[in-house]
C-alpha positions in Angstrom: 68.2 135.5 112.4 70.0 133.3 114.9 69.8 130.4 112.5 71.0 132.5 109.5 74.1 133.6 111.4 75.1 130.1 112.6 74.3 128.4 109.3 76.0 131.0 107.2 79.2 130.7 109.3 79.2 126.9 109.0 78.4 127.1 105.3 81.2 129.5 104.5 83.7 127.4 106.4 82.7 124.1 104.8 82.4 125.5 101.2 85.5 127.5 101.7 87.4 124.4 102.7 86.2 122.7 99.5 84.4 120.0 101.3 81.3 120.6 99.3 80.4 122.9 96.4 77.3 124.7 95.1 77.8 124.8 91.3 74.5 126.7 90.8 74.1 129.5 93.3 72.8 133.0 93.8 75.6 135.7 93.8 78.4 133.4 92.6 80.8 136.3 92.3 80.4 137.2 96.0 80.0 133.9 97.9 80.6 130.2 97.7 77.7 129.2 99.9 74.1 128.6 99.3 72.4 131.9 100.0 68.9 130.7 99.4 69.2 127.8 101.8 71.2 129.5 104.6 69.4 132.8 104.7 65.9 131.9 103.6 64.9 128.2 103.7 66.7 127.0 106.8 65.7 130.0 109.0 62.1 129.4 107.9 62.4 125.8 109.1 63.8 127.1 112.4 60.6 129.2 112.8 58.5 126.1 112.3 60.6 124.1 114.8 60.1 126.8 117.4 56.4 127.1 116.6 55.7 123.4 116.8 57.8 122.7 119.8 56.9 125.7 121.9 54.9 123.7 124.4 57.1 120.6 124.2 59.4 119.3 126.9 63.1 118.5 126.2 62.3 115.1 124.7 59.8 116.6 122.3 62.2 119.4 121.3 64.9 116.9 120.6 62.5 114.7 118.5 61.2 117.6 116.5 64.7 118.9 115.8 65.7 115.4 114.6 62.6 115.1 112.5 63.0 118.4 110.7 66.7 117.9 110.3 66.1 114.4 108.9 63.7 115.8 106.3 66.2 118.5 105.3 69.0 116.0 105.1 66.8 113.7 102.9 66.1 116.6 100.5 69.8 117.4 100.4 70.7 113.8 99.5 68.2 113.9 96.7 69.5 117.2 95.4 73.1 116.0 95.6 72.4 112.8 93.7 70.0 114.1 91.1 70.8 117.8 90.4 73.8 120.1 90.1 72.8 122.3 93.1 75.2 120.6 95.5 78.3 118.4 95.2 79.9 116.5 98.0 83.7 116.3 97.9 85.0 115.5 101.4 81.5 115.7 102.8 78.9 113.1 103.8 75.2 113.4 104.5 75.9 112.4 108.1 77.9 115.6 108.6 74.9 117.6 107.3 72.5 115.8 109.6 74.7 116.3 112.7 75.6 120.0 111.9 72.0 120.9 111.1 70.7 119.1 114.2 73.2 120.9 116.5 72.4 124.3 114.9 68.6 123.7 114.9 68.7 122.6 118.6 70.9 125.5 119.6 68.7 128.0 117.9 65.6 126.4 119.4 67.1 126.6 122.9 68.4 130.1 122.5 65.0 131.3 121.1 63.3 129.7 124.0 65.6 131.3 126.5 65.3 134.7 124.9 61.5 134.4 125.0 61.5 132.7 128.4 59.2 129.9 127.1 61.6 127.0 126.9 59.8 123.9 128.0 
């Protein structure tokens, strides 16, 4: 849930500013963001990040956040270039990588603190 809140806020700001668009989306009358990504796919990735880095130190946590974020960014690049699911206007893949990395790391640290298991 932490991930969904942070990513949906970021997504609404970015898509609302017209920096990127989602021509094909769920609930187009109600929102401009990607509901499936921000409320389902990305939070599931966050669960995997926490699960795989639960016993890791800070370096391992950073590396796993970077690896998962890199994979998501690569998929986003492919979707942007080869489908109509996402269109970049004033947006670059680097922005996606940095924003997803920060959110993923923040959620991982918050989850670790809440569960008192942060390595």
